[in-house]
VORO-137369 format. One line per field, with one value per residue (C-alpha): residue number from 1; residue in one letter; x negated, y negated, z negated. Coordinates in steps of 0.001 Angstrom, whole numbers. Example, Ala and Ser with C-alpha at 12.3 -4.5 7.8 and 13.67 -1.06 7.14 Angstrom:
BEGIN
num = c(1/2)
residuo = c(a/s)
u = c(-12300/-13670)
v = c(4500/1060)
w = c(-7800/-7140)
END
This chain:
BEGIN
num = c(1/2/3/4/5/6/7/8/9/10/11/12/13/14/15/16/17/18/19/20/21/22/23/24/25/26/27/28/29/30/31/32/33/34/35/36/37/38/39/40/41/42/43/44/45/46/47/48/49/50/51/52/53/54/55/56/57/58/59/60/61/62/63/64/65/66/67/68/69/70/71/72/73/74/75/76/77/78/79/80/81/82/83/84/85/86/87/88/89/90/91/92/93/94/95/96/97/98/99/100/101/102/103/104/105/106/107/108/109/110/111/112/113/114/115/116/117/118/119/120/121/122/123/124/125/126/127/128/129/130/131/132/133/134/135/136/137/138/139/140/141/142/143/144/145/146/147/148/149/150/151/152/153/154/155/156/157/158/159/160/161/162/163/164/165/166/167/168/169/170/171/172/173/174/175/176/177/178/179/180/181/182/183/184/185/186/187/188/189/190/191/192/193/194/195/196/197/198/199/200/201/202/203/204/205/206/207/208/209/210/211/212/213/214/215/216/217/218/219/220/221/222/223/224/225/226/227/228/229/230/231/232/233/234/235/236/237/238/239/240/241/242/243/244/245/246/247/248/249/250/251/252/253/254/255/256/257/258/259/260/261/262/263/264/265/266/267/268/269/270/271/272/273/274/275/276/277/278/279/280/281/282/283/284/285/286/287/288/289/290/291/292/293/294/295/296/297/298/299/300/301/302/303/304/305/306/307/308/309/310/311/312/313/314)
residuo = c(m/q/p/l/f/l/k/p/v/f/k/e/r/i/w/g/g/t/a/l/k/n/q/f/g/y/d/i/p/s/d/k/t/g/e/c/w/a/v/s/a/h/p/n/g/p/s/t/i/e/n/g/p/y/a/g/t/t/l/d/k/l/w/s/e/h/p/e/l/f/g/n/s/k/a/e/v/f/p/l/l/t/k/i/l/d/a/n/m/d/l/s/v/q/v/h/p/d/d/a/y/a/c/t/h/e/l/g/e/l/g/k/t/e/c/w/y/i/i/d/c/k/e/d/a/d/m/i/f/g/h/n/a/k/t/k/e/e/l/i/q/q/t/k/a/g/q/w/d/n/l/l/r/r/v/k/i/k/p/g/d/f/f/y/v/p/s/g/t/i/h/a/l/c/e/g/t/l/v/l/e/t/q/q/s/s/d/t/t/y/r/v/y/d/y/d/r/k/d/e/e/g/n/l/r/d/l/h/l/e/k/a/i/a/v/t/t/v/p/h/q/g/t/v/t/v/p/k/i/e/k/k/e/d/a/t/i/t/t/y/v/e/s/d/f/f/s/v/y/k/w/d/v/v/g/k/s/t/f/a/t/d/n/h/y/l/l/l/s/v/i/k/g/e/s/s/l/v/h/q/e/e/t/y/q/l/n/k/g/t/h/v/i/i/p/v/g/f/g/e/f/e/l/n/g/d/c/q/l/i/v/s/h/a)
u = c(7485/9030/8713/6376/8099/5673/5676/4075/1463/2100/-538/-150/-1566/-1920/283/2883/6541/9698/10772/9682/12271/14937/14841/13786/14827/11326/10447/7649/5259/5795/7094/3606/3728/2210/1573/3291/725/3322/1298/-2192/-5039/-7477/-9249/-8111/-4468/-3485/230/1714/3827/7269/8859/8313/5370/2904/4881/2528/-428/-2065/-2360/-6178/-6229/-3634/-5720/-8807/-7091/-4473/-5931/-3515/-722/-2653/-3705/-7079/-8351/-12127/-11866/-13482/-10749/-7073/-7471/-4376/-2797/771/1637/4504/3277/5265/3572/5420/2540/-131/-2715/-6372/-7841/-9816/-11507/-12323/-15397/-15471/-16464/-20175/-20568/-18446/-20325/-23637/-22639/-19698/-20943/-19489/-16047/-14042/-13614/-10215/-8206/-4567/-1207/1882/5592/7424/10339/11514/10273/11552/12851/10142/7458/3957/705/-2993/-4222/-7628/-9920/-11080/-14873/-16641/-19956/-21213/-22981/-19705/-17976/-20671/-20586/-16803/-16629/-19281/-17621/-14200/-12665/-9866/-7198/-9487/-10856/-7824/-5128/-1512/1247/4996/6601/10105/11606/10919/7595/4590/902/-2170/-5087/-8430/-11410/-13261/-10022/-9653/-6090/-3730/-81/1662/4337/7725/6733/7540/5473/4943/1248/-327/-4108/-7205/-7662/-9914/-9852/-12623/-11699/-13995/-12448/-13174/-10988/-8543/-7108/-9275/-6816/-7730/-6913/-5168/-8447/-9001/-11730/-11983/-11769/-14931/-15539/-17636/-18777/-22025/-20376/-17282/-19301/-21326/-18246/-16013/-15456/-16568/-14905/-11560/-10181/-6421/-4360/-910/1374/3767/6271/7443/11097/12863/16202/16423/19874/21211/17826/15776/12021/9727/6028/3936/373/-1578/-5170/-8249/-7194/-3431/-244/2739/6398/9795/12702/16173/18657/22424/23933/22036/18676/16163/12438/9365/5910/4050/356/495/1498/3855/4126/7745/8807/12483/12744/16488/19615/19723/19753/19679/16777/17903/15358/16082/19444/17885/19016/16929/18135/16183/16999/15589/12130/11569/8164/7608/4889/6044/3305/1849/3819/7063/8723/11971/14078/17179/17855/21510/22546/22059/18473/15258/11888/8280/6453/2735/103/-3685)
v = c(-3608/-4746/-3831/-6263/-7945/-9270/-12267/-11216/-13045/-13446/-13386/-14882/-12697/-13020/-9922/-10901/-11795/-12456/-8965/-9645/-12429/-10729/-7370/-8322/-11942/-13114/-16797/-16338/-19117/-18815/-16627/-15088/-13490/-10028/-8909/-8964/-8196/-6939/-5359/-6817/-7658/-8221/-11595/-12353/-12398/-11456/-11200/-12938/-11614/-13279/-12275/-11741/-12796/-12493/-14686/-16765/-14414/-12902/-9134/-9172/-11237/-9022/-5957/-7380/-8953/-6295/-2898/-1202/-1779/417/3194/1572/2641/2757/1365/-2061/-3360/-2560/308/47/-2398/-2126/-3982/-4282/-4826/-6339/-5249/-7548/-6958/-4253/-4430/-4166/-675/-343/1895/1546/2625/4969/3860/4576/2655/-282/-563/-760/-2931/-5014/-6433/-3724/-3658/-434/1739/1933/5092/4257/5728/4522/5040/3991/1830/946/988/449/3361/5581/3840/5191/4398/5080/7789/9307/9712/12386/12023/15240/13599/10197/9844/10358/7871/5260/5888/5641/2594/711/1673/584/3998/3415/5525/8550/7853/6946/9353/8207/9816/9210/7799/7310/5775/7949/9312/9312/9274/9711/7713/8589/6255/6983/7395/5213/3887/1067/245/-748/-3246/-3004/-1221/-2081/-147/128/740/2121/1757/1363/-2251/-3279/-5870/-4353/-3594/-2872/-3809/-1431/-2959/-5864/-5715/-8734/-11014/-14585/-16545/-19938/-21643/-19457/-17290/-13532/-12045/-10494/-6769/-4726/-1880/-984/-578/1010/3698/4307/5045/6846/10534/12536/14664/13309/15207/15334/15113/16687/15647/18324/16614/18436/17735/18312/17297/15527/14582/12093/11614/13315/13093/13474/13928/12860/12920/13572/12594/11412/7812/7759/9754/8525/9485/8448/8280/8422/7559/7821/7510/7790/9410/9282/8868/8529/7012/9903/8945/6796/3236/3270/940/737/-889/-978/-547/55/-644/-1829/-450/-1390/-297/400/638/496/-1223/-3836/-3941/-5251/-5706/-4105/-5384/-4511/-6086/-5976/-4778/-3692/-2150/162/39/3030/3655/2355/5710/6844/4581/5034/3981/3469/2612/3503/2799/4081/3363/4099/4912/5329/5640/5825)
w = c(-25067/-21789/-18122/-16345/-13380/-10777/-8466/-5160/-3100/650/3386/6853/9614/13378/13690/11044/11418/9386/8267/4683/4573/6650/4881/1350/1000/108/404/2916/3986/7769/10587/10792/7345/7536/3967/604/-2101/-4521/-7331/-7143/-9481/-6609/-6735/-3174/-4308/-7860/-8594/-11642/-14498/-14400/-17706/-21416/-23576/-20664/-18222/-16080/-16621/-13554/-13461/-13419/-16603/-18265/-17364/-19078/-22111/-22914/-22006/-24409/-21856/-19438/-21805/-22537/-19138/-18692/-15137/-14802/-12500/-11998/-9539/-7332/-4913/-3611/-404/2034/5600/8468/11683/14064/16495/16699/13923/14799/14992/11776/9250/5541/3551/571/-2938/-2528/744/-409/-3698/-1848/1108/-200/-3500/-5699/-4074/-4321/-1271/360/558/1207/2142/3977/3501/6680/5475/8968/12535/16024/18053/19536/17437/17021/15265/15717/13367/14023/17009/19459/19218/18228/17286/16144/19489/21332/19012/19729/23477/23820/21547/23513/26811/25570/26307/23822/25526/25396/21926/19837/18692/18577/16524/16616/13468/12078/8913/5878/7141/4817/5772/3583/5007/3382/3706/6944/8951/12047/12051/12992/12454/15652/16665/14998/11785/8153/5636/1903/1328/-1823/-1829/-3892/-4973/-2114/651/2773/6382/9319/12664/15526/18256/18380/21933/22849/21044/20263/17115/17036/17896/20945/19409/19493/16007/14607/14990/12562/14796/13043/9647/11174/12927/9768/7630/10159/9486/12549/13706/12513/9524/9968/6788/6657/3806/2584/269/-2845/-3693/-6999/-8513/-11874/-13164/-10569/-8906/-6221/-6836/-3817/-4569/-1583/-2840/-6024/-5274/-7149/-6405/-6920/-7077/-5067/-5333/-4005/-6433/-4884/-7635/-7165/-10640/-13937/-14561/-17396/-16837/-19055/-18649/-20320/-20327/-17171/-16455/-13486/-10490/-9267/-5995/-5020/-1246/-978/-3033/-6616/-10127/-13769/-15947/-19511/-22329/-26060/-25514/-23199/-19570/-16672/-13088/-10255/-6757/-3372/-3235/-7015/-8210/-11810/-13941/-16737/-19417/-21233/-24417/-22939/-23559/-21994/-19797/-17710/-14135/-13320/-9776/-6132/-5117/-3598/-5199/-4316/-7546/-8109/-10779/-10871)
END
């Protein structure tokens, strides 16, 4: 039984940049790299196990062939996807469907509820989070008229902020933001507005207004995250969300602390510092930018170092 170290998949985006290289040391494909799919079993970019007896196996294959590592889950697909996003420019204003809509309209794809931990952002940064329409008719009217300043809500952000983004929420990251995203394993996005930007071939990117309006929650249902903080040995554990889709935590470790998997497999992403992971007299190095799955049945393990991790489970 070993921790499963993962090789990420990188996605070039019109809004991407170089922060994934500059801050995490990743070997990115270009200076327009927007996404690191760090823990992914999605067919559009599965990550690969780097160590142990499963080295070279993609996570989707491991999920189907070795369900015991994941507690013999009844889910057909690995349910989560961890990303790091470099919003070097504004992302398109978008919205995601829930499970029922996606299953019907997107060939059985999962819906997409997600959440963001703000790793870094420029001074006085903001993001789009929600809208001001009180009815679907008002949403349609303002969308067709391009009344974006009136329609879209903006909120100020700073490093260390956390946002829960349920399906049906209109949202967009904005320029100068680096985010760790935990989401359902889905690649379905409906674009509402893209600032009339053109791609490299001079074409406007497609919008998906009919589907977007169909899935948008009206009126906007604001979600306020109230973190719960507890001390554990030399660690501070912050619980951000415990939902039907995922639970997400931040572990701040300064020294030695013992953890256990209990009945969950854990997704660990190191976003700051470094640590050693000690398990049954074996030691594994965790550096900034390392992503690891701790399988069910792994038992107790120790983290020893000075690091910050975002941790999640289904």
